[in-house]
N, C-alpha and C positions, 0 to 999 in steps of 0.2 A: 503493501498501501503505498502512496505516494505522500511523505509527510513533509520533508520541505521543498521546495523550488527555489532554483538560484535563477536571478536575472542580472545579467554583467556584475556578478561578485555580489550580488544582494540577497539575502534570504527573506522566503517568505514561507511563514510556517502556514500549512494547508488547515490544520487545525483551527488557528484563529481566525481564519477565512471564512470556517465554515460558523462558527461561533456568532460572526459579527452578520453572516447572511440571518441567520435565523434570529437574532437578535432585531434585524431591520425588517424582515416579514412581520413581526411581532407586530412591530411601531405602525406598520403601513398599514396592519389590520386595525389597529387602534385608531389610526388615521380617518379611515372609510367609516368604521363601527361608531366612533365616538359622536355623542349628541353634540359636544363642543362645536365640532366640524362641519356641523349640516347646515350652521347660517352664518352669513358676515361678521354678525353680530357676535355670534361664539367666538369666532376666530380671532377677531378685535381683542376681544377679553382674553383670550390665551397669549396673543402678540402681548400685550400689556403684562402679563405674569412672565413671559418671555425675557420681555427687557429688565423687569425688577431683579429675575435672576441672575442675567447676566452683568447686571451692575453690583450684587453680590458678590460672584463670581470673580469679578474682575478688581476688588476691593480686599477681598478675604484669600485665604486659602483653600479652594475649593476642589483642588486636586483629589478625585477619587468621589467625587458626591457627583449623586446626579439628582435633579426636579423632579415633579410628577410627570408622569406617562405623557401628558399631551404638551407638556413643555419640553419634555425631552425630543417626542418628535418634531417641533418647531424647531429645535435648535436643530436636528439632523437634516432638518428639509433646509437650512438656510448655508448649513456646510456642502452640501449638493452643490455649490456655486462657492468652490475654495477659494478662488480669488476675490471674489464681492465679497464674502465671510471677511478675509483678512483685513479686505480695507476697513469696512464698516466695523470693525473690530478694533483696529488701530486708531481709527479717525474718531471712535466716540469712548471708547475704552483704555486706549493708549496701551493696549495689548491684546495679544490674539489669545482667547481659552480654546483649551483643546478637550474633548469630551473622552474622560476614562471613567471606567468603574470599576471601583474598589472592591476587595472581597474579602475585607477585613470588618468585622462584624464592628469594633469601637468606633469606625471610620463611618460606618454607616447610620450608627447613633448619634453620633457629632453631626452628620449629613442634616439627619431629621430635624435635629434640634435647631441646626441654625436656616434650615426651611420654612420653618413656624415664622421667622424671623422676613424673612423672602415674602414669605405669602402675606403678612401684616402690612410689608412695606410696598406689595402690590394692590392692595384693597384701598387703594386711596379714593375716596370721595370723587376728587376731580380728576379724571384719566388724563395721563401726559401722553404728548404725541411721541410714537416711536420713531426713534431719529435714523433706523436704517434705510439707504436708498436702494437697497433689494427688496424685488416686490415677493416677500415670504407668501403672501396670501396666493398669489397666482400660482405658486410652483406648489402650495401645497394641493391646489385643484388638480396640478397634472399630476402628481403624485398617486391620487387616487387611479389613474385610469393606467400609470405604469404598474400600479400593483395588480387590478384586474387581469395583466397579461402576465403575471410572473406567480399569480396564485394557483397555476396547475402544478400537479402533484411533483414533475419533475424536479421543480425549485425548491421543494423541501426535502429532496433527498440528496443525502452524502456524497453519494457516488457520482451522481449527474453535476453537482458543484466541485468535486474534487477532478472531474473531468474539463470543465470549464476554467479551472484553475489555468493550466498553461495557454488554453487561449486568450484570456484574458494579457497574459504577459506577453504574447504574442501581438496581440491589440498594442498594447503600451511599446513595443519594439517597432512596429510599425507606423506610429504615431513620430517617436524619435527619428525616423529615417525619410519624413515626408520632407519635400525640397522647400516647401512654404511652412512655415511655422502655424500658420492659421488656417492651415488646410482642413476642411471639415472631414473627422475619417470617424462614422457611424456604426456604433456597436451592434449586436446582435442581444436579446434579452439575457441571454445568461454572462455574458460580458459585462452588459450594463448593470446587472443586479452585483457582479463582485465588486466593479467600478464603485458604485454606491455604497458598499460595503467594506472598502476600503479607504474611502473618502470620511467615514463616518470617525475617524482617529485622525485629525483633519491634522497636528504637528508631523506624526509620521508619515503621511501621504504626502503633504508637502515638500518634508524631508528628501523621501522617497523619489518623487518624481524630479525634482528640482536637481539631484545627485546623478541621476542614472536614465532620465530622459531630456534632461536639460533645461526644463520649465517646467512650470505646473500645468500641465493640460485643460483648456477650455472644456468646462462642462456649466451647463446653466440649465435644469428643466425648468425655469420660466423665460426662457428664449423669445425673440420676437416670433412672428410671421412669417417675415424672411427669411430664417433661417430655418423654420418648419418647411418652407415651399422646397427650400433647396436640399431636402433629406434624402430625396426618392432619388437623384443622379448622384449624389453624394455616398448614398450606399450601394449603388451599384460600381462606382468606383472603389470603393473600398474592399468590394468582395474582389475584383481584378486585382488589385494591389497585394490584398493578403494572402489570394493563394498564387499569384505570382512569387511572392518571396518566401512563403513556407510550404508551396506544394503541398497541401491540403484544403479538403473543403472548407469555408468559412460557413456556410448554412447548413448545419448540421442538423438531425433529428431533432424536433420540438422546442428550438431557441427563436422561432420567427414569430411575428402578429397574428393570433388567429383570426384578425382580419373581423372582429367582431366590435362592436361599442359597448362601453358599459353602461348598461340599464342603469338610469337613476336611483331605483331603489336598491341594487344588487349589493349585497351582504356575504361577505367569505362565510359566515358560520352556517349559514342557511343556502348556500350555492351547491351547483352539481360539482366544483373543482372541490369544494370540502369533502363532499362524498364519496368522490375520487382519491382521493389520499387518504381517508379513512378505510377505504375498501382495497384499493389498488394502489399503496403507497409506491411501486418501483416502478409503474406504468409513465409511459410518457407521452402527453396530450397535445396532440397536434392543433386540434380546434374543437371547439364546442358551439356548435351552429343552433342559437336561439331560435324558437318560434316569434313570428312577428309581436302576438298577445302572450303574456303569461296563461300558463293553461288551467286556469283557477276551476274552469268546469270540463266537461266532457267525459265519456265512456273511453277507457282506456283498452283499446281490441287487442294489440300485439306488441311484437318488436320486429323492427327489419335489421338484419345483418348482411355487412359486405365486407369480405376477406380481401382489402387492398394489397395486401405482402406477407412473404412467408420468408423468414431467414435462419439458418441456423449457424452455431457458432463451433459447437467442437469438433476439433479436428478428425474425430472418429466416426461422427455423425454419418449419416448417408447425404447424399447430395441433394443439394435446396431444390431438385426438378424430383425428387421422389414422392409419389403418390400420397397426398393426407387430405383428410376432411376436416372439417369445424363445424360441429352440431350443437346448433343452439340447443339450451334446453332452460325451463322454468322451474324455479325450487320455490319452496316455503321459507320462511325465515331462519330455520333450521337447517337448509341446504338437504332437506330430504323432496325427492321428486315428485312433483304433482300428480294426484290421479287425474288421467286422461291427458296428460301433457306429452304429445307428439313428438319426440324431438325430430327436428328439419336437419339436414344437410347441406353445409354450401363448403364447393368447393375452391380452389386459388382463381381469384378474379371474378368470382361469383357474387351472387346476392340471393338473400330469402327473407321467407316473412313467415314468423310464429305468430299465429294466434292464441291469446290466453285460454284456457281451460275456464278460469272463472277469474271476477275481476279480484280476488284478494293475494292473486300471485304477486309477490314483490320482487324476487331476487331472480337473476340470471346466469348461466354460467355454459362456457363453451366447452367441448369434449374433444379436444385435439386427437386426431389419430393417423400413425403413418407404419412404416414396415418395424420400428422398432417398438411399440408398443402404444400405450395412449394416457392422456391426464386431463382433468378436469380444472379450468381455471375459472373459479368463483368471479364474476363480473360485480356488479353492485345492484342494490335496492335503486329502481325507478320510478318510485311511484310518485317523489316529490318533484321531478321532471320528466315526464312521462314524454313530452314532445319533442325534447333537445336532442340533437344529433351531437354525436361523440366520436372525434377520428382520433383513435391514439394506438398506442405500441405498448403490447404489454408481453413482458419477460416469462419463460414457463420452462421445467425442464419436466422429460417425464423418467420416473424413479428406476434406477438401477441401471440404466441404460447412458448415464453420463451426457445426454443430450441438451443442451443449453438451445434456447431457442426465441425467437422474437414475432409476433405476430401482428399486424398491422390492420385494425378491425375499425369498420365505421358502424354504430348501431345507433337507432333512434327509435321512438316511441310512435305507435298511429294511435291516433285520438279519434273518436268521433263524437264533434259536438251534438247538443241536444238539438237545436235548430236546424243541422245539416244532415244530408244524408250520404254525406261521402266522408271519406277518411285523409284526416290532415296527416303529413309527413314533412318534419323537417330539415329533412336532406331529400334531395331527388334522388 
């Protein structure tokens, strides 16, 4: 297992990066679901508390302390524009504060006691004007859309993040070698997530990039529309430059945009993304295609399954062209096959439809069979999102045969609305 990665003589600890990623995902979830960030007035109130905290941190020994979760999230968002963060800190506070987390119990007690004073100072009857020039509120809104893209199961998987680490190092190397310093280099979502996690510890990120890239690369999630319009062409340019330099693909499985817009009421804890992470933690989700309207009513008729691809990775396994079948099955909540649930078979590149024997059927599974044997992959309860279409890759193995394989599937629920006589399918 890769523990350390060297970049021009500088060591990156994969374990630290993974912990930072988990911490960042947790903060982003808070930013989406906390009611304080639901309104402009709520955001302004948190910004007031953030400024009070920064005043305290600049005047006291605040190393190892963290404020409340909402303020910590605002602090993190501010640091995602590292150059602007440093400019604001030096102009307003005459020093740059770095976010560090202490594991010492006495320091935690000291932090809690000190922050009581911060909260009192931040509770003025007359709100002060937050003097930062960077538009933190605009960046907070953009982070909600970013989290919607990186809330898929693979971004919570340590193996996926460990595989992304050398890609992130390559990305920084590419930035260092660009002929023009301000050339727009566009990351994929796995690289961008690691980039954000690196910037969370601002002083380390600035020292690292200054010493080993030559400057602090521009990153600003509150960027203007002019930059947004240039992203498509810049991404194509980045793909070409990356693949020419490293001779490996830049756009790998599960790292691109899902091409879906975040619904205004989307919350991770009640989402299909969370369900997939709970039931298929090692799966890689490429796309979740949501129906135009939430499936709040209607009769669940069945599920459609399409096998998009099948790959085997064991050196002793049969060839990928070996015949195999994927059988879609319906189970109850304890994974007993339901009476009357007629399994249906789907071959490579094909699709099939399984109608439910009764409306209480909640769980799906796929039985994979080839010349080495067979195995059942439990999928997930689909009752909460019956008309969502999900395209994902799931790893599996056939017991005692040493077969490690990956199956790419597209599955969607079919519903019949009460007032309609035809089925509605989220995926064509």
